[in-house]
VONU-143646 format. One record per residue (C-alpha): x, y, z; residue in three letters. Coordinates in nm, 4 decimals, m for minus. Example, Ala and Ser with C-alpha at 12.3 -4.5 7.8 and 13.67 -1.06 7.14 Angstrom:
<rec <1.2300,m0.4500,0.7800>,"ALA">
<rec <1.3670,m0.1060,0.7140>,"SER">
This chain:
<rec <0.0000,0.0000,0.0000>,"MET">
<rec <0.1353,0.3392,m0.0978>,"LYS">
<rec <0.2121,0.5749,0.1912>,"ASN">
<rec <0.0356,0.9108,0.2065>,"LEU">
<rec <0.2509,1.2158,0.1441>,"SER">
<rec <0.3445,1.4107,0.4572>,"LYS">
<rec <0.4964,1.7467,0.5366>,"THR">
<rec <0.8049,1.6684,0.7441>,"ILE">
<rec <1.0020,1.9354,0.9303>,"LEU">
<rec <1.3502,1.8270,1.0423>,"LEU">
<rec <1.5280,1.9848,1.3406>,"ILE">
<rec <1.8984,1.9185,1.3922>,"HIS">
<rec <2.0809,1.8738,1.7200>,"GLY">
<rec <2.3653,2.0613,1.8896>,"ALA">
<rec <2.6663,2.1748,1.6824>,"TRP">
<rec <2.5012,2.0761,1.3549>,"GLU">
<rec <2.2763,2.2456,1.0997>,"GLY">
<rec <2.0203,2.1705,0.8310>,"ALA">
<rec <2.3103,2.0341,0.6245>,"TRP">
<rec <2.3238,1.7256,0.8466>,"SER">
<rec <1.9864,1.6107,0.7108>,"TRP">
<rec <2.0834,1.6476,0.3422>,"LYS">
<rec <2.0991,1.2792,0.2499>,"GLU">
<rec <1.8001,1.1852,0.4651>,"THR">
<rec <1.5984,1.4585,0.2925>,"VAL">
<rec <1.6898,1.3183,m0.0485>,"ALA">
<rec <1.5664,0.9694,0.0457>,"PHE">
<rec <1.2419,1.1016,0.1972>,"LEU">
<rec <1.1700,1.3163,m0.1073>,"GLU">
<rec <1.1868,1.0071,m0.3293>,"LYS">
<rec <0.8640,0.9001,m0.1582>,"SER">
<rec <0.6986,1.2311,m0.2479>,"ASN">
<rec <0.7016,1.3819,0.0993>,"HIS">
<rec <0.7446,1.7564,0.1412>,"GLU">
<rec <1.0614,1.7742,0.3498>,"VAL">
<rec <1.2007,2.0872,0.5137>,"ILE">
<rec <1.5218,2.1143,0.7176>,"ALA">
<rec <1.6039,2.4438,0.8864>,"ILE">
<rec <1.9052,2.5954,1.0599>,"ASP">
<rec <1.8531,2.6886,1.4218>,"LEU">
<rec <1.9986,3.0295,1.5199>,"PRO">
<rec <2.3789,3.0256,1.5124>,"GLY">
<rec <2.3955,2.7003,1.3159>,"HIS">
<rec <2.4612,2.6225,0.9514>,"GLY">
<rec <2.4104,2.9343,0.7420>,"ASN">
<rec <2.2467,3.1303,1.0251>,"ASP">
<rec <2.4938,3.3837,1.1645>,"LYS">
<rec <2.3228,3.4736,1.4912>,"THR">
<rec <2.6034,3.5630,1.7372>,"PRO">
<rec <2.6748,3.2916,1.9901>,"LEU">
<rec <2.6137,3.5214,2.2872>,"GLU">
<rec <2.2539,3.5822,2.1700>,"GLU">
<rec <2.1592,3.2161,2.1453>,"ILE">
<rec <1.9037,3.0825,2.3946>,"THR">
<rec <1.6666,2.7887,2.4061>,"LEU">
<rec <1.3774,3.0275,2.3466>,"ASP">
<rec <1.5486,3.1587,2.0328>,"LEU">
<rec <1.5724,2.8028,1.9008>,"TYR">
<rec <1.2071,2.7431,1.9874>,"VAL">
<rec <1.0939,3.0667,1.8242>,"ASP">
<rec <1.2699,2.9716,1.4995>,"ARG">
<rec <1.0803,2.6415,1.4835>,"VAL">
<rec <0.7507,2.8108,1.5685>,"LYS">
<rec <0.8135,3.0676,1.2968>,"GLU">
<rec <0.8589,2.7861,1.0454>,"GLU">
<rec <0.5402,2.6135,1.1607>,"LEU">
<rec <0.3474,2.9364,1.1045>,"VAL">
<rec <0.5054,2.9755,0.7610>,"ARG">
<rec <0.4109,2.6200,0.6613>,"ILE">
<rec <0.0556,2.6808,0.7787>,"GLY">
<rec <m0.0553,2.3203,0.8306>,"LYS">
<rec <0.0226,2.0409,1.0804>,"PRO">
<rec <0.3579,1.8734,1.0211>,"VAL">
<rec <0.5456,1.5666,1.1288>,"VAL">
<rec <0.8118,1.7325,1.3432>,"LEU">
<rec <1.1343,1.5306,1.3621>,"VAL">
<rec <1.4140,1.6139,1.6044>,"ALA">
<rec <1.7609,1.4705,1.6527>,"HIS">
<rec <1.9470,1.4626,1.9860>,"SER">
<rec <1.9219,1.7969,2.1729>,"PHE">
<rec <1.6607,1.8961,1.9175>,"GLY">
<rec <1.4289,1.6857,2.1311>,"GLY">
<rec <1.4409,1.9556,2.3977>,"PHE">
<rec <1.3609,2.2217,2.1403>,"VAL">
<rec <1.0611,2.0460,1.9860>,"VAL">
<rec <0.9225,1.9438,2.3248>,"SER">
<rec <0.8907,2.3114,2.4153>,"LYS">
<rec <0.7512,2.3879,2.0701>,"VAL">
<rec <0.4892,2.1145,2.1130>,"ALA">
<rec <0.3943,2.2527,2.4536>,"GLU">
<rec <0.3334,2.5947,2.3004>,"GLU">
<rec <0.1889,2.4977,1.9588>,"MET">
<rec <0.0445,2.1436,1.9838>,"PRO">
<rec <m0.2172,2.2066,1.7164>,"GLY">
<rec <0.0525,2.2663,1.4541>,"ASN">
<rec <0.2084,1.9229,1.4993>,"ILE">
<rec <0.0658,1.6022,1.3535>,"GLU">
<rec <0.3279,1.3872,1.5241>,"LYS">
<rec <0.6626,1.4238,1.7022>,"LEU">
<rec <0.9377,1.1851,1.5951>,"VAL">
<rec <1.2427,1.1802,1.8196>,"PHE">
<rec <1.5711,1.0499,1.6740>,"VAL">
<rec <1.8247,0.9406,1.9386>,"ALA">
<rec <1.6839,1.2274,2.1416>,"SER">
<rec <1.7125,1.3479,2.4924>,"ALA">
<rec <1.3859,1.4966,2.6163>,"VAL">
<rec <1.2981,1.7024,2.9240>,"PRO">
<rec <1.1326,1.5381,3.2199>,"TYR">
<rec <1.0524,1.6661,3.5697>,"ASP">
<rec <1.1480,2.0168,3.4538>,"GLY">
<rec <1.5137,1.9180,3.4118>,"LYS">
<rec <1.7552,2.0979,3.1819>,"ASN">
<rec <1.9699,1.9130,2.9286>,"ALA">
<rec <2.2790,1.8976,3.1495>,"VAL">
<rec <2.0728,1.7389,3.4267>,"GLU">
<rec <1.9199,1.4875,3.1857>,"VAL">
<rec <2.2595,1.3867,3.0450>,"PHE">
<rec <2.4077,1.3698,3.3956>,"THR">
<rec <2.1338,1.1250,3.4941>,"ALA">
<rec <2.2284,0.9015,3.2002>,"ASP">
<rec <2.5072,0.7044,3.3677>,"GLU">
<rec <2.6069,0.5269,3.0458>,"ASP">
<rec <2.6425,0.8438,2.8402>,"SER">
<rec <2.9952,0.9521,2.7429>,"GLU">
<rec <2.8788,1.2950,2.6303>,"PHE">
<rec <2.9379,1.5508,2.9069>,"LEU">
<rec <3.2768,1.4148,3.0112>,"GLU">
<rec <3.4171,1.4711,2.6622>,"ASN">
<rec <3.3103,1.8315,2.6086>,"LEU">
<rec <3.5697,2.1108,2.5858>,"ILE">
<rec <3.4445,2.4325,2.7465>,"TYR">
<rec <3.5546,2.7755,2.6352>,"SER">
<rec <3.7335,2.9871,2.8940>,"GLU">
<rec <3.4169,3.1864,2.9649>,"ASP">
<rec <3.2020,2.8678,2.9709>,"LYS">
<rec <2.9665,3.0180,2.7134>,"LYS">
<rec <3.0345,2.7551,2.4485>,"SER">
<rec <3.1566,2.4002,2.4083>,"VAL">
<rec <3.3466,2.2158,2.1375>,"SER">
<rec <3.4817,1.8636,2.0944>,"MET">
<rec <3.8048,1.6997,1.9891>,"SER">
<rec <3.8254,1.5089,1.6620>,"ARG">
<rec <3.8574,1.1876,1.8635>,"GLU">
<rec <3.5314,1.2595,2.0472>,"THR">
<rec <3.3526,1.3567,1.7269>,"ILE">
<rec <3.4577,1.0336,1.5562>,"LYS">
<rec <3.4307,0.7826,1.8388>,"ASN">
<rec <3.1573,0.9177,2.0673>,"VAL">
<rec <2.9306,1.1413,1.8605>,"ILE">
<rec <2.9596,1.0065,1.5042>,"PHE">
<rec <3.0204,0.6462,1.6037>,"THR">
<rec <3.0669,0.4355,1.2910>,"GLY">
<rec <3.1561,0.7255,1.0619>,"ALA">
<rec <3.4528,0.6938,0.8284>,"THR">
<rec <3.7490,0.9317,0.8419>,"ASP">
<rec <3.6276,1.0820,0.5136>,"ALA">
<rec <3.2875,1.1522,0.6667>,"GLN">
<rec <3.4484,1.3097,0.9728>,"ILE">
<rec <3.6710,1.5285,0.7522>,"ASP">
<rec <3.3589,1.6510,0.5751>,"LYS">
<rec <3.1583,1.7103,0.8925>,"VAL">
<rec <3.4111,1.8894,1.1149>,"ILE">
<rec <3.4340,2.2158,0.9154>,"PRO">
<rec <3.0555,2.2485,0.9277>,"GLN">
<rec <3.0199,2.2075,1.3038>,"LEU">
<rec <2.9838,2.5266,1.5088>,"VAL">
<rec <3.0833,2.6013,1.8642>,"ASN">
<rec <2.7736,2.5174,2.0653>,"GLN">
<rec <2.6316,2.7808,2.3000>,"ALA">
<rec <2.5909,2.6403,2.6504>,"THR">
<rec <2.2996,2.8604,2.7557>,"LYS">
<rec <2.0318,2.6404,2.5908>,"PRO">
<rec <2.1617,2.3383,2.7843>,"PHE">
<rec <2.0959,2.5106,3.1171>,"LEU">
<rec <1.7251,2.5892,3.0839>,"VAL">
<rec <1.4650,2.3499,3.2186>,"GLY">
<rec <1.1564,2.2684,3.0126>,"VAL">
<rec <0.8164,2.2009,3.1674>,"ILE">
<rec <0.5559,2.0187,2.9613>,"THR">
<rec <0.1929,1.9437,3.0360>,"THR">
<rec <m0.0445,1.6627,2.9476>,"GLU">
<rec <m0.2908,1.9185,2.8109>,"ALA">
<rec <m0.0496,2.0388,2.5422>,"ASN">
<rec <0.2675,1.8348,2.4875>,"PHE">
<rec <0.0960,1.5242,2.6200>,"GLY">
<rec <m0.1725,1.5161,2.3506>,"ARG">
<rec <0.0649,1.5175,2.0531>,"VAL">
<rec <0.1312,1.1667,1.9107>,"PRO">
<rec <0.4924,1.0606,1.9512>,"LYS">
<rec <0.7344,0.8110,1.8006>,"ALA">
<rec <1.1015,0.7292,1.8510>,"TYR">
<rec <1.3966,0.6176,1.6387>,"VAL">
<rec <1.6443,0.4442,1.8686>,"GLY">
<rec <2.0144,0.3823,1.8083>,"THR">
<rec <2.1696,0.0768,1.9722>,"THR">
<rec <2.5359,0.1861,1.9375>,"LEU">
<rec <2.4724,0.5301,2.0862>,"ASP">
<rec <2.7349,0.6691,2.3266>,"ARG">
<rec <2.5619,1.0063,2.3735>,"VAL">
<rec <2.2056,0.9115,2.4650>,"VAL">
<rec <2.2562,0.5583,2.5872>,"SER">
<rec <2.0218,0.2792,2.4760>,"PRO">
<rec <1.9066,0.2470,2.8367>,"LYS">
<rec <1.8207,0.6172,2.8491>,"ALA">
<rec <1.6401,0.5898,2.5166>,"GLN">
<rec <1.4179,0.3122,2.6529>,"VAL">
<rec <1.3485,0.5241,2.9624>,"PHE">
<rec <1.2542,0.8141,2.7344>,"THR">
<rec <1.0184,0.6001,2.5293>,"GLN">
<rec <0.8496,0.4760,2.8464>,"GLU">
<rec <0.8336,0.8256,2.9968>,"PHE">
<rec <0.6669,0.9561,2.6817>,"LEU">
<rec <0.4269,0.6621,2.6715>,"GLY">
<rec <0.5320,0.5605,2.3219>,"ILE">
<rec <0.3863,0.2276,2.2096>,"ASP">
<rec <0.6270,m0.0389,2.0860>,"ALA">
<rec <0.4863,m0.0155,1.7330>,"ASP">
<rec <0.5823,0.3538,1.7304>,"GLU">
<rec <0.9519,0.2722,1.7885>,"VAL">
<rec <1.2069,0.1822,1.5212>,"VAL">
<rec <1.5497,0.0756,1.6440>,"THR">
<rec <1.8588,0.1118,1.4234>,"LEU">
<rec <2.1908,m0.0659,1.4835>,"ALA">
<rec <2.3935,0.2539,1.4447>,"PHE">
<rec <2.5512,0.5255,1.6560>,"GLY">
<rec <2.4170,0.8626,1.7647>,"HIS">
<rec <2.4107,1.0331,1.4237>,"VAL">
<rec <2.2397,0.8086,1.1677>,"PRO">
<rec <2.1776,1.1300,0.9729>,"LEU">
<rec <2.5370,1.0928,0.8528>,"GLU">
<rec <2.6154,0.7230,0.8978>,"THR">
<rec <2.2852,0.5640,0.7867>,"ALA">
<rec <2.0662,0.8249,0.6113>,"PRO">
<rec <1.8694,0.5755,0.4025>,"GLU">
<rec <1.7872,0.3534,0.7011>,"ALA">
<rec <1.6917,0.6661,0.8959>,"LEU">
<rec <1.4676,0.7899,0.6157>,"ALA">
<rec <1.2901,0.4544,0.6011>,"ILE">
<rec <1.2356,0.4686,0.9790>,"ALA">
<rec <1.1059,0.8263,0.9689>,"ILE">
<rec <0.8687,0.7469,0.6830>,"GLU">
<rec <0.7316,0.4427,0.8642>,"LYS">
<rec <0.6640,0.6429,1.1790>,"LEU">
<rec <0.5388,0.9526,0.9971>,"ALA">
<rec <0.2767,0.7531,0.8094>,"THR">
<rec <0.1570,0.5233,1.0863>,"SER">
<rec <m0.1987,0.5494,1.2165>,"LYS">
<rec <m0.1574,0.7022,1.5627>,"SER">
<rec <m0.4087,0.9729,1.6510>,"LYS">
<rec <m0.3854,1.2926,1.8541>,"MET">
<rec <m0.5121,1.2465,2.2060>,"ILE">
<rec <m0.8212,1.4561,2.2753>,"ALA">
């Protein structure tokens, strides 16, 4: 049976930009979906100064795009993008047909991202960050990028990725997000898990799925590392399409 065409809005994670979705977009478009990937402020081609970047600025950019699109979308978020879209869904639930989290961390109990990653005892993320002298941004070594973040990537892929990564503002990581059942809770949700993930551990991903109340048939698990956008774009596109076109309904 042919899948119905969807409007899919892709939100990248920390350090990255819309460019990280390029190959996934190409695969999704082959199935006639309308696919949009945007740069969050200070990422990709967006030149917002690092000192101006906040979680709310990220959220406002996504909300602006939802207004521009003008119809409910399947909103897909990778990694820290899960924090961004959770706040977006709390504020604009009617604009979202479904949330699809890809190897995402999500807020719970009002925690900020640092607190969520700290609670993930199997994550190797925080311990490998390199803070700027003023603590306003973080970067990573090539070794961390290759072995922890882009697990499974080739040296050629890493050489291509590194020049496109930006220094990540720390301020968005330090803001807690509160969601409610009335808003965030009524948006259908799905999850793409990654079994070789060293950033959001598989154990933490299962916890997240259970916390969000995601049914097993709304989970696709890939045997890749944290960034299948780069290491397995076709498999990721197939997973996103499956979840985007499944039959789950918005909770009244």
